[in-house]
N, CA and C atoms as an extended XYZ file, in Angstrom:
249
Properties=species:S:1:pos:R:3:atomname:S:1:resname:S:1:resid:I:1 pbc="F F F"
N       -14.374       -8.910      -19.445 N   MET     1
C       -14.337       -9.722      -18.247 CA  MET     1
C       -13.055      -10.535      -18.190 C   MET     1
N       -12.667      -11.100      -19.323 N   ASP     2
C       -11.467      -11.924      -19.366 CA  ASP     2
C       -10.214      -11.092      -19.103 C   ASP     2
N       -10.200       -9.857      -19.592 N   THR     3
C        -9.024       -9.015      -19.378 CA  THR     3
C        -8.898       -8.607      -17.917 C   THR     3
N       -10.025       -8.435      -17.203 N   ASP     4
C        -9.971       -8.130      -15.776 CA  ASP     4
C        -9.345       -9.281      -14.992 C   ASP     4
N        -9.710      -10.505      -15.376 N   PHE     5
C        -9.146      -11.672      -14.705 CA  PHE     5
C        -7.654      -11.792      -14.985 C   PHE     5
N        -7.263      -11.592      -16.223 N   THR     6
C        -5.829      -11.684      -16.557 CA  THR     6
C        -5.042      -10.588      -15.863 C   THR     6
N        -5.587       -9.395      -15.796 N   THR     7
C        -4.906       -8.305      -15.105 CA  THR     7
C        -4.778       -8.616      -13.620 C   THR     7
N        -5.821       -9.141      -13.028 N   SER     8
C        -5.779       -9.504      -11.605 CA  SER     8
C        -4.774      -10.622      -11.358 C   SER     8
N        -4.753      -11.604      -12.249 N   ALA     9
C        -3.808      -12.707      -12.097 CA  ALA     9
C        -2.370      -12.213      -12.224 C   ALA     9
N        -2.110      -11.336      -13.166 N   ARG    10
C        -0.768      -10.776      -13.323 CA  ARG    10
C        -0.362       -9.965      -12.101 C   ARG    10
N        -1.299       -9.189      -11.568 N   MET    11
C        -1.005       -8.385      -10.389 CA  MET    11
C        -0.717       -9.279       -9.179 C   MET    11
N        -1.457      -10.352       -9.042 N   LEU    12
C        -1.237      -11.297       -7.950 CA  LEU    12
C         0.132      -11.954       -8.067 C   LEU    12
N         0.483      -12.387       -9.264 N   ILE    13
C         1.787      -13.026       -9.474 CA  ILE    13
C         2.912      -12.039       -9.217 C   ILE    13
N         2.766      -10.804       -9.672 N   ALA    14
C         3.787       -9.786       -9.442 CA  ALA    14
C         3.930       -9.486       -7.952 C   ALA    14
N         2.815       -9.412       -7.237 N   SER    15
C         2.855       -9.148       -5.797 CA  SER    15
C         3.537      -10.280       -5.037 C   SER    15
N         3.183      -11.505       -5.378 N   LEU    16
C         3.806      -12.646       -4.712 CA  LEU    16
C         5.295      -12.733       -5.015 C   LEU    16
N         5.670      -12.425       -6.243 N   THR    17
C         7.091      -12.420       -6.600 CA  THR    17
C         7.835      -11.353       -5.819 C   THR    17
N         7.242      -10.184       -5.686 N   LEU    18
C         7.855       -9.104       -4.923 CA  LEU    18
C         8.021       -9.489       -3.456 C   LEU    18
N         7.004      -10.079       -2.875 N   ILE    19
C         7.060      -10.483       -1.470 CA  ILE    19
C         8.148      -11.534       -1.258 C   ILE    19
N         8.207      -12.525       -2.140 N   MET    20
C         9.223      -13.563       -1.999 CA  MET    20
C        10.631      -12.992       -2.143 C   MET    20
N        10.824      -12.068       -3.053 N   THR    21
C        12.131      -11.439       -3.235 CA  THR    21
C        12.541      -10.675       -1.987 C   THR    21
N        11.619       -9.911       -1.429 N   ILE    22
C        11.920       -9.138       -0.222 CA  ILE    22
C        12.247      -10.060        0.943 C   ILE    22
N        11.504      -11.146        1.090 N   ILE    23
C        11.767      -12.093        2.175 CA  ILE    23
C        13.114      -12.757        1.994 C   ILE    23
N        13.465      -13.123        0.745 N   PHE    24
C        14.757      -13.764        0.507 CA  PHE    24
C        15.920      -12.816        0.733 C   PHE    24
N        15.694      -11.524        0.617 N   VAL    25
C        16.762      -10.556        0.882 CA  VAL    25
C        16.850      -10.249        2.375 C   VAL    25
N        15.720      -10.034        3.023 N   CYS    26
C        15.721       -9.636        4.433 CA  CYS    26
C        15.918      -10.802        5.389 C   CYS    26
N        15.504      -11.993        5.016 N   GLY    27
C        15.608      -13.148        5.896 CA  GLY    27
C        17.037      -13.491        6.294 C   GLY    27
N        17.929      -13.701        5.319 N   PRO    28
C        19.314      -14.012        5.698 CA  PRO    28
C        19.981      -12.899        6.500 C   PRO    28
N        19.632      -11.670        6.207 N   SER    29
C        20.199      -10.555        6.960 CA  SER    29
C        19.783      -10.629        8.423 C   SER    29
N        18.530      -10.935        8.671 N   GLN    30
C        18.052      -11.061       10.049 CA  GLN    30
C        18.736      -12.232       10.753 C   GLN    30
N        18.917      -13.353       10.044 N   MET    31
C        19.579      -14.505       10.646 CA  MET    31
C        21.039      -14.196       10.974 C   MET    31
N        21.728      -13.470       10.082 N   MET    32
C        23.112      -13.100       10.366 CA  MET    32
C        23.190      -12.147       11.548 C   MET    32
N        22.244      -11.237       11.653 N   LYS    33
C        22.224      -10.309       12.784 CA  LYS    33
C        22.020      -11.069       14.087 C   LYS    33
N        21.083      -12.014       14.095 N   ASN    34
C        20.840      -12.815       15.298 CA  ASN    34
C        22.063      -13.634       15.675 C   ASN    34
N        22.719      -14.231       14.667 N   ALA    35
C        23.907      -15.042       14.940 CA  ALA    35
C        25.048      -14.175       15.457 C   ALA    35
N        25.211      -13.002       14.869 N   SER    36
C        26.304      -12.140       15.327 CA  SER    36
C        26.030      -11.595       16.720 C   SER    36
N        24.774      -11.403       17.053 N   ASP    37
C        24.440      -10.978       18.422 CA  ASP    37
C        24.845      -12.058       19.420 C   ASP    37
N        24.598      -13.318       19.060 N   ASP    38
C        24.926      -14.418       19.966 CA  ASP    38
C        26.425      -14.674       20.040 C   ASP    38
N        27.109      -14.651       18.887 N   MET    39
C        28.514      -15.046       18.841 CA  MET    39
C        29.468      -13.949       19.277 C   MET    39
N        29.245      -12.746       18.831 N   PHE    40
C        30.221      -11.694       19.013 CA  PHE    40
C        29.839      -10.679       20.075 C   PHE    40
N        28.878      -11.011       20.895 N   LEU    41
C        28.450      -10.074       21.919 CA  LEU    41
C        29.571       -9.791       22.914 C   LEU    41
N        30.410      -10.760       23.128 N   VAL    42
C        31.520      -10.589       24.066 CA  VAL    42
C        32.589       -9.676       23.462 C   VAL    42
N        32.878       -9.826       22.180 N   ARG    43
C        33.968       -9.089       21.547 CA  ARG    43
C        33.592       -7.681       21.116 C   ARG    43
N        32.400       -7.510       20.609 N   THR    44
C        32.018       -6.203       20.071 CA  THR    44
C        30.711       -5.732       20.680 C   THR    44
N        30.499       -4.475       20.596 N   GLU    45
C        29.225       -3.927       21.056 CA  GLU    45
C        28.253       -3.733       19.902 C   GLU    45
N        28.768       -3.708       18.685 N   LYS    46
C        27.938       -3.491       17.505 CA  LYS    46
C        27.787       -4.804       16.755 C   LYS    46
N        26.543       -5.205       16.466 N   SER    47
C        26.314       -6.459       15.772 CA  SER    47
C        26.463       -6.275       14.264 C   SER    47
N        26.662       -7.375       13.557 N   PHE    48
C        26.811       -7.366       12.105 CA  PHE    48
C        25.436       -7.297       11.462 C   PHE    48
N        25.247       -6.381       10.543 N   VAL    49
C        23.973       -6.251        9.837 CA  VAL    49
C        24.239       -5.958        8.371 C   VAL    49
N        23.311       -6.366        7.528 N   LEU    50
C        23.338       -5.980        6.121 CA  LEU    50
C        22.478       -4.730        5.968 C   LEU    50
N        22.942       -3.812        5.146 N   THR    51
C        22.176       -2.593        4.938 CA  THR    51
C        21.952       -2.374        3.453 C   THR    51
N        20.892       -1.668        3.144 N   ALA    52
C        20.623       -1.224        1.775 CA  ALA    52
C        21.177        0.184        1.680 C   ALA    52
N        22.436        0.268        1.283 N   GLY    53
C        23.107        1.556        1.323 CA  GLY    53
C        23.397        1.900        2.774 C   GLY    53
N        23.720        3.120        3.062 N   PRO    54
C        23.985        3.477        4.451 CA  PRO    54
C        22.721        3.820        5.235 C   PRO    54
N        21.563        3.625        4.623 N   ILE    55
C        20.328        4.144        5.200 CA  ILE    55
C        19.510        3.094        5.936 C   ILE    55
N        19.187        1.983        5.276 N   VAL    56
C        18.196        1.040        5.797 CA  VAL    56
C        18.853       -0.281        6.170 C   VAL    56
N        18.572       -0.745        7.372 N   GLU    57
C        19.020       -2.058        7.817 CA  GLU    57
C        18.020       -3.098        7.325 C   GLU    57
N        18.514       -4.175        6.718 N   LEU    58
C        17.632       -5.213        6.190 CA  LEU    58
C        17.366       -6.244        7.277 C   LEU    58
N        16.115       -6.315        7.729 N   ASN    59
C        15.698       -7.299        8.715 CA  ASN    59
C        14.200       -7.543        8.543 C   ASN    59
N        13.617       -8.340        9.421 N   PHE    60
C        12.191       -8.671        9.278 CA  PHE    60
C        11.290       -7.458        9.495 C   PHE    60
N        11.697       -6.555       10.332 N   GLU    61
C        10.911       -5.343       10.562 CA  GLU    61
C        10.850       -4.502        9.285 C   GLU    61
N        11.991       -4.340        8.625 N   THR    62
C        12.041       -3.604        7.363 CA  THR    62
C        11.223       -4.328        6.304 C   THR    62
N        11.334       -5.650        6.291 N   CYS    63
C        10.591       -6.455        5.321 CA  CYS    63
C         9.088       -6.238        5.468 C   CYS    63
N         8.595       -6.276        6.684 N   SER    64
C         7.152       -6.090        6.885 CA  SER    64
C         6.708       -4.680        6.519 C   SER    64
N         7.532       -3.681        6.812 N   SER    65
C         7.141       -2.318        6.451 CA  SER    65
C         7.142       -2.123        4.934 C   SER    65
N         8.073       -2.757        4.220 N   ILE    66
C         8.095       -2.669        2.757 CA  ILE    66
C         6.856       -3.323        2.174 C   ILE    66
N         6.484       -4.484        2.693 N   ILE    67
C         5.311       -5.197        2.181 CA  ILE    67
C         4.036       -4.399        2.469 C   ILE    67
N         3.917       -3.836        3.671 N   LYS    68
C         2.743       -3.028        3.997 CA  LYS    68
C         2.632       -1.813        3.080 C   LYS    68
N         3.748       -1.143        2.867 N   SER    69
C         3.750        0.034        1.994 CA  SER    69
C         3.406       -0.344        0.561 C   SER    69
N         3.953       -1.462        0.093 N   SER    70
C         3.684       -1.904       -1.276 CA  SER    70
C         2.200       -2.163       -1.497 C   SER    70
N         1.573       -2.845       -0.543 N   PHE    71
C         0.150       -3.118       -0.699 CA  PHE    71
C        -0.695       -1.848       -0.563 C   PHE    71
N        -0.258       -0.915        0.258 N   SER    72
C        -0.980        0.352        0.367 CA  SER    72
C        -0.917        1.123       -0.943 C   SER    72
N         0.280        1.177       -1.534 N   TYR    73
C         0.424        1.854       -2.824 CA  TYR    73
C        -0.376        1.153       -3.910 C   TYR    73
N        -0.358       -0.179       -3.905 N   ALA    74
C        -1.113       -0.928       -4.913 CA  ALA    74
C        -2.609       -0.665       -4.775 C   ALA    74
N        -3.097       -0.606       -3.546 N   ALA    75
C        -4.520       -0.320       -3.334 CA  ALA    75
C        -4.865        1.096       -3.775 C   ALA    75
N        -3.981        2.038       -3.499 N   ALA    76
C        -4.235        3.422       -3.921 CA  ALA    76
C        -4.232        3.542       -5.441 C   ALA    76
N        -3.249        2.911       -6.085 N   PHE    77
C        -3.199        2.961       -7.549 CA  PHE    77
C        -4.408        2.273       -8.177 C   PHE    77
N        -4.825        1.181       -7.556 N   ARG    78
C        -5.982        0.476       -8.112 CA  ARG    78
C        -7.253        1.306       -7.987 C   ARG    78
N        -7.419        2.011       -6.853 N   SER    79
C        -8.617        2.828       -6.681 CA  SER    79
C        -8.609        3.989       -7.663 C   SER    79
N        -7.429        4.537       -7.953 N   VAL    80
C        -7.337        5.623       -8.932 CA  VAL    80
C        -7.599        5.088      -10.334 C   VAL    80
N        -7.085        3.895      -10.618 N   TYR    81
C        -7.225        3.293      -11.945 CA  TYR    81
C        -8.668        2.910      -12.235 C   TYR    81
N        -9.389        2.397      -11.244 N   THR    82
C       -10.763        1.951      -11.467 CA  THR    82
C       -11.767        3.103      -11.423 C   THR    82
N       -11.379        4.227      -10.876 N   SER    83
C       -12.325        5.359      -10.791 CA  SER    83
C       -12.495        6.059      -12.108 C   SER    83
């Protein structure tokens, strides 16, 4: 019983740490994108964005999809682990 609680507590702490890390990475990127849309709309047609490689733009939409996917995978792994 005690090991189940410790495992759950560790999983909760790891999940919260992951969520906070993702928010701290995607949040400033979204703010810079919003600021560049406001400031440089006259000069350029393309706004400034941070990307994870050439593939993914870091913003709040990406952040929410990463968090949703992470919890889906965690639920799937947990159901496989407990079965």
